[in-house]
CHARMM-style PDB file with segment names, atoms N, HN, CA, C and O in Angstrom:
ATOM      1  N   MET     1       6.169  11.019  -7.826  1.00  0.00      PROA
ATOM      2  CA  MET     1       4.988  11.083  -8.660  1.00  0.00      PROA
ATOM      3  C   MET     1       5.004   9.941  -9.663  1.00  0.00      PROA
ATOM      4  O   MET     1       6.054   9.526 -10.152  1.00  0.00      PROA
ATOM      5  N   SER     2       3.839   9.459  -9.945  1.00  0.00      PROA
ATOM      6  HN  SER     2       2.986   9.796  -9.547  1.00  0.00      PROA
ATOM      7  CA  SER     2       3.686   8.419 -10.945  1.00  0.00      PROA
ATOM      8  C   SER     2       2.502   8.802 -11.827  1.00  0.00      PROA
ATOM      9  O   SER     2       1.537   9.404 -11.356  1.00  0.00      PROA
ATOM     10  N   THR     3       2.581   8.457 -13.075  1.00  0.00      PROA
ATOM     11  HN  THR     3       3.365   7.968 -13.457  1.00  0.00      PROA
ATOM     12  CA  THR     3       1.498   8.784 -14.001  1.00  0.00      PROA
ATOM     13  C   THR     3       0.473   7.667 -14.026  1.00  0.00      PROA
ATOM     14  O   THR     3       0.805   6.499 -14.230  1.00  0.00      PROA
ATOM     15  N   VAL     4      -0.786   8.046 -13.815  1.00  0.00      PROA
ATOM     16  HN  VAL     4      -1.056   8.995 -13.650  1.00  0.00      PROA
ATOM     17  CA  VAL     4      -1.893   7.102 -13.884  1.00  0.00      PROA
ATOM     18  C   VAL     4      -2.758   7.512 -15.068  1.00  0.00      PROA
ATOM     19  O   VAL     4      -3.093   8.686 -15.224  1.00  0.00      PROA
ATOM     20  N   TRP     5      -3.112   6.548 -15.893  1.00  0.00      PROA
ATOM     21  HN  TRP     5      -2.839   5.595 -15.766  1.00  0.00      PROA
ATOM     22  CA  TRP     5      -3.899   6.836 -17.092  1.00  0.00      PROA
ATOM     23  C   TRP     5      -5.377   6.569 -16.833  1.00  0.00      PROA
ATOM     24  O   TRP     5      -5.757   5.499 -16.358  1.00  0.00      PROA
ATOM     25  N   ASP     6      -6.198   7.557 -17.151  1.00  0.00      PROA
ATOM     26  HN  ASP     6      -5.890   8.427 -17.537  1.00  0.00      PROA
ATOM     27  CA  ASP     6      -7.655   7.429 -17.106  1.00  0.00      PROA
ATOM     28  C   ASP     6      -8.134   7.484 -18.551  1.00  0.00      PROA
ATOM     29  O   ASP     6      -8.459   8.552 -19.069  1.00  0.00      PROA
ATOM     30  N   GLY     7      -8.174   6.325 -19.193  1.00  0.00      PROA
ATOM     31  HN  GLY     7      -7.910   5.457 -18.773  1.00  0.00      PROA
ATOM     32  CA  GLY     7      -8.473   6.293 -20.623  1.00  0.00      PROA
ATOM     33  C   GLY     7      -7.289   6.854 -21.383  1.00  0.00      PROA
ATOM     34  O   GLY     7      -6.203   6.274 -21.370  1.00  0.00      PROA
ATOM     35  N   ASP     8      -7.498   7.982 -22.046  1.00  0.00      PROA
ATOM     36  HN  ASP     8      -8.380   8.453 -22.057  1.00  0.00      PROA
ATOM     37  CA  ASP     8      -6.429   8.639 -22.800  1.00  0.00      PROA
ATOM     38  C   ASP     8      -5.822   9.818 -22.055  1.00  0.00      PROA
ATOM     39  O   ASP     8      -4.937  10.492 -22.582  1.00  0.00      PROA
ATOM     40  N   ILE     9      -6.283  10.075 -20.843  1.00  0.00      PROA
ATOM     41  HN  ILE     9      -7.002   9.527 -20.415  1.00  0.00      PROA
ATOM     42  CA  ILE     9      -5.848  11.254 -20.097  1.00  0.00      PROA
ATOM     43  C   ILE     9      -4.858  10.851 -19.001  1.00  0.00      PROA
ATOM     44  O   ILE     9      -5.217  10.111 -18.085  1.00  0.00      PROA
ATOM     45  N   PRO    10      -3.618  11.331 -19.089  1.00  0.00      PROA
ATOM     46  CA  PRO    10      -2.656  11.040 -18.017  1.00  0.00      PROA
ATOM     47  C   PRO    10      -2.826  12.036 -16.866  1.00  0.00      PROA
ATOM     48  O   PRO    10      -3.091  13.217 -17.092  1.00  0.00      PROA
ATOM     49  N   SER    11      -2.674  11.555 -15.651  1.00  0.00      PROA
ATOM     50  HN  SER    11      -2.459  10.596 -15.468  1.00  0.00      PROA
ATOM     51  CA  SER    11      -2.700  12.457 -14.500  1.00  0.00      PROA
ATOM     52  C   SER    11      -1.659  11.985 -13.486  1.00  0.00      PROA
ATOM     53  O   SER    11      -1.577  10.796 -13.175  1.00  0.00      PROA
ATOM     54  N   PRO    12      -0.864  12.928 -12.974  1.00  0.00      PROA
ATOM     55  CA  PRO    12       0.159  12.553 -11.996  1.00  0.00      PROA
ATOM     56  C   PRO    12      -0.477  12.259 -10.638  1.00  0.00      PROA
ATOM     57  O   PRO    12      -1.361  12.990 -10.189  1.00  0.00      PROA
ATOM     58  N   LYS    13      -0.028  11.199  -9.996  1.00  0.00      PROA
ATOM     59  HN  LYS    13       0.690  10.606 -10.360  1.00  0.00      PROA
ATOM     60  CA  LYS    13      -0.522  10.819  -8.672  1.00  0.00      PROA
ATOM     61  C   LYS    13       0.676  10.603  -7.761  1.00  0.00      PROA
ATOM     62  O   LYS    13       1.648   9.958  -8.155  1.00  0.00      PROA
ATOM     63  N   PRO    14       0.614  11.139  -6.546  1.00  0.00      PROA
ATOM     64  CA  PRO    14       1.718  10.882  -5.609  1.00  0.00      PROA
ATOM     65  C   PRO    14       1.668   9.428  -5.142  1.00  0.00      PROA
ATOM     66  O   PRO    14       0.628   8.952  -4.688  1.00  0.00      PROA
ATOM     67  N   MET    15       2.786   8.733  -5.254  1.00  0.00      PROA
ATOM     68  HN  MET    15       3.631   9.119  -5.622  1.00  0.00      PROA
ATOM     69  CA  MET    15       2.861   7.336  -4.842  1.00  0.00      PROA
ATOM     70  C   MET    15       4.195   7.084  -4.161  1.00  0.00      PROA
ATOM     71  O   MET    15       5.213   7.682  -4.510  1.00  0.00      PROA
ATOM     72  N   ALA    16       4.171   6.197  -3.196  1.00  0.00      PROA
ATOM     73  HN  ALA    16       3.344   5.711  -2.913  1.00  0.00      PROA
ATOM     74  CA  ALA    16       5.395   5.775  -2.512  1.00  0.00      PROA
ATOM     75  C   ALA    16       5.454   4.253  -2.554  1.00  0.00      PROA
ATOM     76  O   ALA    16       4.503   3.584  -2.146  1.00  0.00      PROA
ATOM     77  N   PRO    17       6.554   3.705  -3.039  1.00  0.00      PROA
ATOM     78  CA  PRO    17       6.652   2.242  -3.065  1.00  0.00      PROA
ATOM     79  C   PRO    17       6.808   1.681  -1.653  1.00  0.00      PROA
ATOM     80  O   PRO    17       7.539   2.238  -0.834  1.00  0.00      PROA
ATOM     81  N   LEU    18       6.124   0.589  -1.378  1.00  0.00      PROA
ATOM     82  HN  LEU    18       5.530   0.137  -2.043  1.00  0.00      PROA
ATOM     83  CA  LEU    18       6.233  -0.096  -0.087  1.00  0.00      PROA
ATOM     84  C   LEU    18       6.735  -1.510  -0.326  1.00  0.00      PROA
ATOM     85  O   LEU    18       6.240  -2.217  -1.204  1.00  0.00      PROA
ATOM     86  N   ASP    19       7.698  -1.905   0.446  1.00  0.00      PROA
ATOM     87  HN  ASP    19       8.100  -1.331   1.160  1.00  0.00      PROA
ATOM     88  CA  ASP    19       8.232  -3.261   0.367  1.00  0.00      PROA
ATOM     89  C   ASP    19       8.150  -3.897   1.742  1.00  0.00      PROA
ATOM     90  O   ASP    19       8.283  -3.226   2.765  1.00  0.00      PROA
ATOM     91  N   LEU    20       7.931  -5.186   1.747  1.00  0.00      PROA
ATOM     92  HN  LEU    20       7.823  -5.731   0.916  1.00  0.00      PROA
ATOM     93  CA  LEU    20       7.907  -5.940   2.996  1.00  0.00      PROA
ATOM     94  C   LEU    20       8.774  -7.172   2.808  1.00  0.00      PROA
ATOM     95  O   LEU    20       8.578  -7.952   1.876  1.00  0.00      PROA
ATOM     96  N   SER    21       9.713  -7.331   3.685  1.00  0.00      PROA
ATOM     97  HN  SER    21       9.873  -6.697   4.442  1.00  0.00      PROA
ATOM     98  CA  SER    21      10.593  -8.493   3.629  1.00  0.00      PROA
ATOM     99  C   SER    21      10.347  -9.322   4.885  1.00  0.00      PROA
ATOM    100  O   SER    21      10.343  -8.789   5.994  1.00  0.00      PROA
ATOM    101  N   TYR    22      10.143 -10.615   4.710  1.00  0.00      PROA
ATOM    102  HN  TYR    22      10.147 -11.048   3.809  1.00  0.00      PROA
ATOM    103  CA  TYR    22       9.897 -11.484   5.859  1.00  0.00      PROA
ATOM    104  C   TYR    22      10.304 -12.907   5.511  1.00  0.00      PROA
ATOM    105  O   TYR    22      10.498 -13.247   4.343  1.00  0.00      PROA
ATOM    106  N   ASP    23      10.428 -13.717   6.525  1.00  0.00      PROA
ATOM    107  HN  ASP    23      10.271 -13.441   7.473  1.00  0.00      PROA
ATOM    108  CA  ASP    23      10.829 -15.108   6.363  1.00  0.00      PROA
ATOM    109  C   ASP    23       9.566 -15.968   6.284  1.00  0.00      PROA
ATOM    110  O   ASP    23       8.789 -16.017   7.237  1.00  0.00      PROA
ATOM    111  N   HSD    24       9.362 -16.638   5.163  1.00  0.00      PROA
ATOM    112  HN  HSD    24       9.994 -16.598   4.388  1.00  0.00      PROA
ATOM    113  CA  HSD    24       8.166 -17.467   4.966  1.00  0.00      PROA
ATOM    114  C   HSD    24       8.087 -18.621   5.958  1.00  0.00      PROA
ATOM    115  O   HSD    24       7.012 -19.181   6.174  1.00  0.00      PROA
ATOM    116  N   ARG    25       9.196 -18.974   6.551  1.00  0.00      PROA
ATOM    117  HN  ARG    25      10.070 -18.520   6.376  1.00  0.00      PROA
ATOM    118  CA  ARG    25       9.169 -20.055   7.534  1.00  0.00      PROA
ATOM    119  C   ARG    25       8.573 -19.589   8.852  1.00  0.00      PROA
ATOM    120  O   ARG    25       8.136 -20.409   9.659  1.00  0.00      PROA
ATOM    121  N   VAL    26       8.550 -18.275   9.079  1.00  0.00      PROA
ATOM    122  HN  VAL    26       8.905 -17.608   8.424  1.00  0.00      PROA
ATOM    123  CA  VAL    26       8.066 -17.725  10.341  1.00  0.00      PROA
ATOM    124  C   VAL    26       6.708 -17.043  10.175  1.00  0.00      PROA
ATOM    125  O   VAL    26       5.831 -17.180  11.028  1.00  0.00      PROA
ATOM    126  N   ILE    27       6.539 -16.309   9.077  1.00  0.00      PROA
ATOM    127  HN  ILE    27       7.251 -16.198   8.384  1.00  0.00      PROA
ATOM    128  CA  ILE    27       5.322 -15.521   8.858  1.00  0.00      PROA
ATOM    129  C   ILE    27       4.575 -16.064   7.653  1.00  0.00      PROA
ATOM    130  O   ILE    27       5.162 -16.283   6.593  1.00  0.00      PROA
ATOM    131  N   ASN    28       3.289 -16.276   7.820  1.00  0.00      PROA
ATOM    132  HN  ASN    28       2.813 -16.097   8.681  1.00  0.00      PROA
ATOM    133  CA  ASN    28       2.427 -16.723   6.740  1.00  0.00      PROA
ATOM    134  C   ASN    28       2.270 -15.578   5.723  1.00  0.00      PROA
ATOM    135  O   ASN    28       2.063 -14.428   6.109  1.00  0.00      PROA
ATOM    136  N   GLY    29       2.369 -15.893   4.444  1.00  0.00      PROA
ATOM    137  HN  GLY    29       2.537 -16.827   4.130  1.00  0.00      PROA
ATOM    138  CA  GLY    29       2.256 -14.870   3.405  1.00  0.00      PROA
ATOM    139  C   GLY    29       0.922 -14.149   3.424  1.00  0.00      PROA
ATOM    140  O   GLY    29       0.868 -12.957   3.120  1.00  0.00      PROA
ATOM    141  N   ALA    30      -0.171 -14.847   3.779  1.00  0.00      PROA
ATOM    142  HN  ALA    30      -0.127 -15.814   4.026  1.00  0.00      PROA
ATOM    143  CA  ALA    30      -1.493 -14.214   3.845  1.00  0.00      PROA
ATOM    144  C   ALA    30      -1.528 -13.157   4.946  1.00  0.00      PROA
ATOM    145  O   ALA    30      -2.124 -12.094   4.770  1.00  0.00      PROA
ATOM    146  N   GLU    31      -0.899 -13.443   6.069  1.00  0.00      PROA
ATOM    147  HN  GLU    31      -0.415 -14.307   6.212  1.00  0.00      PROA
ATOM    148  CA  GLU    31      -0.846 -12.463   7.156  1.00  0.00      PROA
ATOM    149  C   GLU    31      -0.042 -11.234   6.739  1.00  0.00      PROA
ATOM    150  O   GLU    31      -0.410 -10.106   7.066  1.00  0.00      PROA
ATOM    151  N   ALA    32       1.044 -11.454   6.022  1.00  0.00      PROA
ATOM    152  HN  ALA    32       1.342 -12.371   5.755  1.00  0.00      PROA
ATOM    153  CA  ALA    32       1.854 -10.342   5.539  1.00  0.00      PROA
ATOM    154  C   ALA    32       1.056  -9.492   4.551  1.00  0.00      PROA
ATOM    155  O   ALA    32       1.155  -8.265   4.572  1.00  0.00      PROA
ATOM    156  N   ALA    33       0.272 -10.130   3.691  1.00  0.00      PROA
ATOM    157  HN  ALA    33       0.193 -11.127   3.674  1.00  0.00      PROA
ATOM    158  CA  ALA    33      -0.550  -9.387   2.730  1.00  0.00      PROA
ATOM    159  C   ALA    33      -1.608  -8.568   3.451  1.00  0.00      PROA
ATOM    160  O   ALA    33      -1.861  -7.422   3.080  1.00  0.00      PROA
ATOM    161  N   ARG    34      -2.237  -9.147   4.490  1.00  0.00      PROA
ATOM    162  HN  ARG    34      -2.031 -10.078   4.792  1.00  0.00      PROA
ATOM    163  CA  ARG    34      -3.238  -8.392   5.257  1.00  0.00      PROA
ATOM    164  C   ARG    34      -2.599  -7.198   5.964  1.00  0.00      PROA
ATOM    165  O   ARG    34      -3.204  -6.130   6.055  1.00  0.00      PROA
ATOM    166  N   PHE    35      -1.376  -7.381   6.464  1.00  0.00      PROA
ATOM    167  HN  PHE    35      -0.885  -8.249   6.390  1.00  0.00      PROA
ATOM    168  CA  PHE    35      -0.663  -6.283   7.098  1.00  0.00      PROA
ATOM    169  C   PHE    35      -0.418  -5.153   6.104  1.00  0.00      PROA
ATOM    170  O   PHE    35      -0.627  -3.985   6.431  1.00  0.00      PROA
ATOM    171  N   MET    36       0.025  -5.491   4.889  1.00  0.00      PROA
ATOM    172  HN  MET    36       0.195  -6.440   4.624  1.00  0.00      PROA
ATOM    173  CA  MET    36       0.298  -4.469   3.882  1.00  0.00      PROA
ATOM    174  C   MET    36      -0.972  -3.728   3.474  1.00  0.00      PROA
ATOM    175  O   MET    36      -0.943  -2.515   3.271  1.00  0.00      PROA
ATOM    176  N   VAL    37      -2.086  -4.449   3.354  1.00  0.00      PROA
ATOM    177  HN  VAL    37      -2.109  -5.435   3.520  1.00  0.00      PROA
ATOM    178  CA  VAL    37      -3.356  -3.798   3.012  1.00  0.00      PROA
ATOM    179  C   VAL    37      -3.746  -2.820   4.117  1.00  0.00      PROA
ATOM    180  O   VAL    37      -4.149  -1.691   3.837  1.00  0.00      PROA
ATOM    181  N   ARG    38      -3.626  -3.254   5.371  1.00  0.00      PROA
ATOM    182  HN  ARG    38      -3.299  -4.171   5.598  1.00  0.00      PROA
ATOM    183  CA  ARG    38      -3.971  -2.382   6.497  1.00  0.00      PROA
ATOM    184  C   ARG    38      -3.046  -1.160   6.540  1.00  0.00      PROA
ATOM    185  O   ARG    38      -3.503  -0.037   6.755  1.00  0.00      PROA
ATOM    186  N   LEU    39      -1.757  -1.385   6.334  1.00  0.00      PROA
ATOM    187  HN  LEU    39      -1.386  -2.297   6.158  1.00  0.00      PROA
ATOM    188  CA  LEU    39      -0.795  -0.284   6.355  1.00  0.00      PROA
ATOM    189  C   LEU    39      -1.091   0.738   5.267  1.00  0.00      PROA
ATOM    190  O   LEU    39      -1.048   1.941   5.525  1.00  0.00      PROA
ATOM    191  N   THR    40      -1.390   0.282   4.060  1.00  0.00      PROA
ATOM    192  HN  THR    40      -1.425  -0.695   3.851  1.00  0.00      PROA
ATOM    193  CA  THR    40      -1.669   1.225   2.974  1.00  0.00      PROA
ATOM    194  C   THR    40      -2.945   2.015   3.242  1.00  0.00      PROA
ATOM    195  O   THR    40      -3.030   3.190   2.885  1.00  0.00      PROA
ATOM    196  N   LYS    41      -3.939   1.383   3.868  1.00  0.00      PROA
ATOM    197  HN  LYS    41      -3.870   0.429   4.157  1.00  0.00      PROA
ATOM    198  CA  LYS    41      -5.163   2.115   4.222  1.00  0.00      PROA
ATOM    199  C   LYS    41      -4.875   3.180   5.273  1.00  0.00      PROA
ATOM    200  O   LYS    41      -5.409   4.286   5.196  1.00  0.00      PROA
ATOM    201  N   LEU    42      -4.037   2.859   6.252  1.00  0.00      PROA
ATOM    202  HN  LEU    42      -3.603   1.960   6.315  1.00  0.00      PROA
ATOM    203  CA  LEU    42      -3.684   3.834   7.274  1.00  0.00      PROA
ATOM    204  C   LEU    42      -2.890   4.996   6.681  1.00  0.00      PROA
ATOM    205  O   LEU    42      -3.111   6.150   7.048  1.00  0.00      PROA
ATOM    206  N   LEU    43      -1.981   4.701   5.781  1.00  0.00      PROA
ATOM    207  HN  LEU    43      -1.801   3.764   5.482  1.00  0.00      PROA
ATOM    208  CA  LEU    43      -1.185   5.768   5.168  1.00  0.00      PROA
ATOM    209  C   LEU    43      -2.026   6.627   4.238  1.00  0.00      PROA
ATOM    210  O   LEU    43      -1.783   7.827   4.109  1.00  0.00      PROA
ATOM    211  N   ALA    44      -3.017   6.018   3.587  1.00  0.00      PROA
ATOM    212  HN  ALA    44      -3.215   5.043   3.691  1.00  0.00      PROA
ATOM    213  CA  ALA    44      -3.882   6.770   2.669  1.00  0.00      PROA
ATOM    214  C   ALA    44      -4.805   7.713   3.435  1.00  0.00      PROA
ATOM    215  O   ALA    44      -5.138   8.791   2.942  1.00  0.00      PROA
ATOM    216  N   ASP    45      -5.222   7.312   4.642  1.00  0.00      PROA
ATOM    217  HN  ASP    45      -4.952   6.436   5.043  1.00  0.00      PROA
ATOM    218  CA  ASP    45      -6.123   8.135   5.450  1.00  0.00      PROA
ATOM    219  C   ASP    45      -5.670   8.061   6.908  1.00  0.00      PROA
ATOM    220  O   ASP    45      -6.161   7.219   7.660  1.00  0.00      PROA
ATOM    221  N   PRO    46      -4.732   8.936   7.321  1.00  0.00      PROA
ATOM    222  CA  PRO    46      -4.174   8.866   8.672  1.00  0.00      PROA
ATOM    223  C   PRO    46      -5.209   9.000   9.789  1.00  0.00      PROA
ATOM    224  O   PRO    46      -4.931   8.615  10.924  1.00  0.00      PROA
ATOM    225  N   ARG    47      -6.391   9.537   9.495  1.00  0.00      PROA
ATOM    226  HN  ARG    47      -6.617   9.850   8.573  1.00  0.00      PROA
ATOM    227  CA  ARG    47      -7.429   9.627  10.525  1.00  0.00      PROA
ATOM    228  C   ARG    47      -7.828   8.256  11.045  1.00  0.00      PROA
ATOM    229  O   ARG    47      -8.328   8.141  12.165  1.00  0.00      PROA
ATOM    230  N   ARG    48      -7.615   7.215  10.249  1.00  0.00      PROA
ATOM    231  HN  ARG    48      -7.209   7.308   9.340  1.00  0.00      PROA
ATOM    232  CA  ARG    48      -7.932   5.848  10.692  1.00  0.00      PROA
ATOM    233  C   ARG    48      -7.052   5.404  11.851  1.00  0.00      PROA
ATOM    234  O   ARG    48      -7.414   4.491  12.593  1.00  0.00      PROA
ATOM    235  N   MET    49      -5.891   6.049  12.011  1.00  0.00      PROA
ATOM    236  HN  MET    49      -5.597   6.791  11.408  1.00  0.00      PROA
ATOM    237  CA  MET    49      -4.984   5.663  13.095  1.00  0.00      PROA
ATOM    238  C   MET    49      -5.573   5.993  14.461  1.00  0.00      PROA
ATOM    239  O   MET    49      -5.168   5.418  15.471  1.00  0.00      PROA
ATOM    240  N   LEU    50      -6.520   6.909  14.493  1.00  0.00      PROA
ATOM    241  HN  LEU    50      -6.850   7.377  13.672  1.00  0.00      PROA
ATOM    242  CA  LEU    50      -7.136   7.308  15.753  1.00  0.00      PROA
ATOM    243  C   LEU    50      -8.239   6.354  16.190  1.00  0.00      PROA
ATOM    244  O   LEU    50      -8.636   6.349  17.356  1.00  0.00      PROA
ATOM    245  N   ALA    51      -8.732   5.549  15.257  1.00  0.00      PROA
ATOM    246  HN  ALA    51      -8.409   5.553  14.310  1.00  0.00      PROA
ATOM    247  CA  ALA    51      -9.857   4.654  15.586  1.00  0.00      PROA
ATOM    248  C   ALA    51      -9.373   3.342  16.133  1.00  0.00      PROA
ATOM    249  OT1 ALA    51     -10.181   2.474  16.461  1.00  0.00      PROA
TER     250      ALA     51
END
């Protein structure tokens, strides 16, 4: 759990840290960033995995 502040009101939100390790000589950083964005969207809404 992590605390997220909405103005003055704290609310706990479930969060999981994600790390990606890769070799910049092999993988472009922009491609890695797009992969992480796609992965977080899939984890946030698993129904997307079916599409």
